[in-house]
C-alpha positions in Angstrom: 17.1 6.9 -15.9 13.4 6.2 -16.2 13.8 3.2 -13.9 15.2 5.3 -11.1 12.5 7.9 -11.5 9.8 5.2 -11.5 11.4 3.4 -8.4 11.5 6.8 -6.6 7.8 7.4 -7.3 6.9 3.9 -6.3 8.9 4.2 -3.0 7.1 7.3 -2.1 3.7 5.7 -3.0 4.5 2.6 -1.0 5.4 4.7 2.1 2.3 6.8 1.8 0.1 3.7 1.3 1.5 2.1 4.4 1.0 5.2 6.4 -2.6 5.7 5.3 -3.4 2.0 5.7 -1.8 1.9 9.1 -3.6 5.0 10.2 -7.0 3.6 9.1 -6.3 0.3 11.0 -5.1 2.3 14.0 -8.3 4.3 14.0 -10.3 1.2 14.7 -9.1 1.3 18.3 -11.7 4.0 19.2 -14.4 2.3 21.3 -17.3 4.6 20.1 -17.3 3.5 16.4 -20.5 2.3 14.9 -20.5 -0.9 12.8 -20.7 1.0 9.5 -17.8 3.3 10.5 -15.8 0.3 11.7 -16.3 -1.6 8.4 -15.5 1.5 6.3 -12.2 2.2 8.2 -11.3 -1.5 8.0 -12.0 -1.6 4.2 -10.0 1.5 3.5 -7.1 0.3 5.6 -7.1 -3.1 3.9 -7.2 -1.5 0.5 -4.2 0.7 1.1 -2.2 -2.1 2.7 -3.0 -4.3 -0.3 -2.1 -1.5 -2.6 1.3 -1.2 -0.9 1.8 -5.0 -1.3 1.0 -4.8 -5.0 3.5 -2.0 -5.5 6.2 -3.9 -3.7 5.5 -6.8 -6.1 5.8 -4.4 -9.0 9.2 -3.3 -7.8 10.3 -6.9 -7.4 9.1 -7.6 -11.0 11.1 -4.6 -12.3 14.3 -6.1 -10.8 13.7 -9.5 -12.2 15.8 -10.0 -15.3 14.1 -11.5 -18.4 15.7 -14.5 -20.0 15.4 -14.8 -23.7 16.0 -18.2 -25.3 
């Protein structure tokens, strides 16, 4: 039961991280951004996309079965 709750929370977190990261990267298309604004939007976007990747890796690790010798 705890695994399904954790996977549900991770699925929601992955979806939100992808949405926020995608929005931040999409916001870079504005032509009137200063260099500092551009770099901050880019940094935030990369952070959230990397966060989603780490969470996907955690889900994959949860499904991996441990082998005991």
